[in-house]
N, C-alpha and C positions, 0 to 999 in steps of 0.2 A: 096567481099568490103560490108561494110554497108552504106545504101544511109543515107545523112543528107539532109535535107531540104536547100535551099540558103536562108539565112537570110537575112532581110530587112537592111535596113543602120540603122534605128532607130526603135527600139521596141515600138509599140503604143498599149496601153492599148486595150483590146478586146472592151469594151463598148463605147469607142470612134473612134473606126476603121469604115469608112463608107461601106467598104467590108464586113464585119462582120454584121453590122446593117442590109444591103441588103439581106444577107444569113438569117439573122434571121426572118426578115420580109418575105423572102420566104419559111421558113420552117414553121413559124408559120401558114401562109395561107395555104399551104399543109396538115398540121396536121388540121388545120378547116376544110377542106374540106373533109378529112379522117372520122371524128367525124360524118360530116352530112350524108356521104354516108353510114356509116354502120347503123346509124339509119334508112335512107330511105330504104335501101334495109333489113332490118329486119320488117319494116312496109309493104313493098311490098309484101314479101314473105308471111307473115302472110295473108294477104288480097287474095293473089292468090291461096294459097293451106292449107293442114293441117298443124297444129303444129309440126308435124314429118317431113313433106316435107319443112318447113320453116327452121327447124333446119339443115337439110342436106344443104340446099341453103348457110345457114350462116356458115357452115364449109367447104363448098366447097373450099375455098381458102388456108384452112391450109396444104393440103397435096403437091401441087405445090411449096409452099412457104418454107417447110421444105425440102423437095426433091431438088431443084434447089438452096438453099441458097449458099452453097459452090461454086457452078458455077458463081454465081453472084458476090462473092468476087473476083475471076478470072479476070472477065470482069471488074470490078471496078479499079482494078489494071493496068490491059492492056490500056485501054481506058481514063483513068481519072477519078474521081469521081464526077466532076461536070457534064462533058458530060452523064455518065451514070444517074446522077439525073435528068438532063433537059429531055433526053429522054425518062426516064419514068415516069416523071409528064406529057409529053405530051400525051403518051399512055394511061394514066388513065384517063385523063382528056377527049381525044376522046371517051374513051369506055363508061365512064359515061355519056357524053352528047346523044351518039347514042342511049343508052338505055332511057334515058329522052326524046329524039324525039319518040321513039318507043311507049313510055307509053301516050306521049299526043295524038299520032295518033289513038292508038288502045288498046285493053286489051291483049297482047299474052300469057299471063301464067307466068309460072315459068322458061321456058327454057332459056329468055333473061337473067335472073337474076343469073341462076346458071353459064351461060357463063359468065357474068360478075364478078361473085366471081372468076372464074376459071382464069381469065384474071388479076384480082387485085392480086390473089395470086402468079401468074407467074412473075408478075411485081415486086411486094413486095420482091421477091427473090433477083433479081438484086437491087432494089432500097435501101434496107434497108443498105446493106454493103456498098454502095456508100454514102449513108448519114452519115454513122459512119466515112467513112475516110474522107468526105470534112474538117471538121472544122480543121485539122492539115495542111491543104493547105492554109488556110486563115491566120493563125496568128501564133505568136512564141508559142514555146513549153512551156513557161513559163505562157503564157496566156490560155490555153487549161482547166485548172480547172473553170476559170471564163466562158468561153465559154458551157462547160458542165453544169454549173449553169443556165445561160440564155436558154440552150437548155431545161433543165427541167422547167424552168418557162413558154415557150412556149408550152411543152407539157400538163402542168397544166392548163393554159389558153384556151387550144383546148378544152380538156376536159370539162372544167366549161361552156365553151360558145357555143362548137359546138353543143352538144345535144338540147338545146333551139332554136338555129338557125335551126336545121333540123326539130323540130317538128313546127317552125313557118312556115317553106316551105311545109309540110306535111298539115297544118291546110290552108293555103291559096291556094295551087292548086295541093294539093295530094303529091303522090310519085314522080311523074314526076316533080313537081316545085322542091321539094328536091333534086333530082337527078341534076337538072340542076343548083340549088346552087351550090352544090358538085363540079360540073365539072368548075363553073367560078370561086371559092376559088382556085380551083388546080392550074386552069390557071393562076393565078396572079402571081404565084411563077415562071413560065417561064421566062418571061421576066426580074425579079429580078434577078435570077441567072445567066443569059446572061450578065448581068452588073457587076457581081462579077469577081474581078481578082484572080486568083489564083497562087499561087507561084509553079514553077516548080521543079521536081527534077534535081539534075546533070544530064547532057547527059550520061556520064557513068552510073550512076545508075537506069536510067529510063528502067523499064522492055521491054524486047524484046516481039513484038507481033506475032513474025513468029513461035515460038515454039509451042510445044504440051502444050493444056489447063490442061491436066492431069498433065503434068511434072510441072505445074506452081503451081497445086493444091497441089501436094507433096512436091513441094517447100516451099508453105506456111505454111502447117501443121509442115514440118520439123524444120521450123523458130521457131514454137510456141514450139514444144517438146524440142527443144535443149535452149531455152532462160530460163535463171535462176529465171526470174520475170513472163514471160507471163505463162509458164507451170504450175507454182502453182496458178497462178492469175485465170485461166480458169477453174481450179478446184475448187477454192473458189466461184467463181460466178455461176457455176453449182450447187454447193451443196446451196448455199444462194438461188437462185430462185426455187429450187425443193421443198425446203421446205418453201417457201415462198407463192407459187400460189395457193395450195390449200385451206389453211385457209383463204386467203384473198377474195376468190372468193365463192367455193362452200361451204367451211366451214362456211363462214359470213352468209350465206344465211340461212343454216340449224341453226345457233346459234340465229339468230333474231327471227326465227319461235319458237324455244323452249323458249327463254327467253319471248316471247309475245310482242317483240318490234315492231314487222310489218313490213312491207317494209320503211315506214318512218323511223323508228328506224335504218333501215338497212343503209338507206341513210344517216343519221347524223353520223354513223360511219364511212362511206366512206367518207364523208366531211371532220372529222377530220383527217382522214390518208391523203386525198386530201393537206389540210392545213398544215401539218407535213412537207409532203413531198417538196410543195411550200417553206415553210420557208427554208428548207435546200438547195433548188436551190437559193434561195434570197441569202444567206450566202454565197454561193459560188461565186455568182455573184459579190457581193459588196466586198467580202475579196479577192478572185481572187488566192490565193495559201493558202494550209494547210500545215504547216510544218509536217513531220514525216507522210507523207500520208498511207504508208503501215501499219504502227501501228495503226493511226486512223481508217482506213478501217476495219481491222480485230476487234478492240474495238466494234466499232459501230454495226458490224455485229453480234456480240456475245450479245451485250446489245440490239440489236433489236430482236435476237431471244427471248430473256428471254421475252420481252414484247409481242410477239407474243403468246408463251405458255400462258401468264398471262390472254390474252384475253377471253380465254374459262371458266375461272373462276369468272368472274367479273359481279356480277348479275344486277347491276344497269347500265341502258344506259349512263347517264351523265358519269359514271366511264369508261366505254366503249370507250365511243367517247375520253375521255382525253387519254386511254391506245393507241386506234389508232392513236392518233397524235403523240403520242410519237413513236410510229412503223414507220408512215410515216417520221418524221424528222430522224430517226436513219438510216433507209431503204434510204431514199434518199440520206442521206450523203454517206452512204458506196457506192451505186449505182452511185453517180457522182464520186466520187475518183475512183471506179473502171475502170469508163469510161477513165477518166483523165490519169490514169496511163497506161492502155491499148493503149491508143494513143501516150503518150510519151514516152513508152518502145519499141512499134514495131518498125521496119524498116520501114521508110515512102513507102519504094517500095511494101510492104507486106501488109499495112494497111485495104486495102479491104479485104484481104482474112482472116486476123486476126478479123476483124469487123464480117464477115460472120459465122465465128466459134462461137465466142460470142454470135451473134443474133440467131444461130442455137440453141445453148444451152438454151437460153432465151425464144425463142418464137415458137420452134419446140419441144424441149424435155420436158421443165418444165410444159408445158400445160397437158402433159399425166398424171401428178400426180393428176389433178382434178377429173377423175372418179375414180382413187385409193383413194381418199381422201373419196369421197362420200359413197362407198363401205365399206371402214374401219369403217366410222362414223355409217353406219347401224349395223356393226358386233360388234362393240367396243365402241362406244360413241364418243362424242366431246372432252372430256377431254384427253383420251389417245391420239386421232388423233391430236390433237393440240400439247401435248406434243412430240410426236414422231416427227411433222413436225418442230418444234421449235430445237428440237436436231439436226434435219439434217442440219437447216438453221444454227445453231450455229457452226456446222463443218467448215462450209465456214468460219467463223471468225476465228475459231482455226488454219485452214490450214495457215491463212494470218500472225496469231502470231507466229506461231512455225517454218515456213521456213523462215530462217535468211534473205535470199535474197528479199523476198517480204515485210516481217516485216520492213528491213530497206530503202525500195524502198521510193524515194523522188519526188515530183514534181520540174520541174526546176524552179529555182527563176526568 
């Protein structure tokens, strides 16, 4: 039996819903805390050890996050996404504040930083699927595209404001003060989330918690594999992210170096991308629904792939910033629509597991393309690597365009 959320008596636009507003404030505060935390962690690691050791500390969270992500989706579906998010933020807050206190009192070296990174990675494996599943419990399906736009704006705001906040904390009181600020920002989200009312699943469709977690995971994967929209959508997300991550991370740094743009030029290109993605999020927030969402997703992904490939052949910085803005606009639109389609097409009782698979593809597998992109650039040059990456990214859009069930997918009105 397919679960459906119990509808409210009257549909409220997401931006007018007080529960959605409290969730958005909590999410924004938590993301700000994350941004400050990562800056504080990198600064403290560089100060306490060698660059190689700092790199190991910064990457220590990646393995537990990737290995445990699918299990985190099971927990989100078993115990409810709000409860899991609240507990995750509470643990992250306590861990960050504990390290802040330790740094205030002594200079313990790298070990507490590495331990903190491992804790963060482990908790993120539970936090991310629950965060992705929570919006569907807050509002009607017809408002989920708008919620995805609001979430995108929160992410962009946290990225722009979080780094300066972290830098200010380091300037005022060192890494300890920055960690304390990160912990306080994450702590703000907890009471806000506790005040948010979530809609329950029908009693008959609420997931049982007495069965095997392994069986729950298999059921979630089977739900994706057999679904006419979710299965090709996951493939499209995987291809899009695999082709996107390398050029916009390692590739961009190498491109800025070889074009003579320097770090400031790279910053301007990234700013162009951020502005474009922010505009896409704003458009979704204001409009709320995009007709023919599957078709638009595929078209935006293909067009964005062409823009990614063009970035390697633009000699002038101003033109590169303009191309990056276009990439951000198209990638932001396709990414938000993928998220909205995922949430509206998935069985609500499986949404945590579905989100876990999507997050694993985006945050666990896609980053593996970065060292491959760097090695390929050294062997073949920037142009071919950008072209191949754009081709892989474009294949994600092609999947969305050629699979009828995905191409015809619509968001609820």
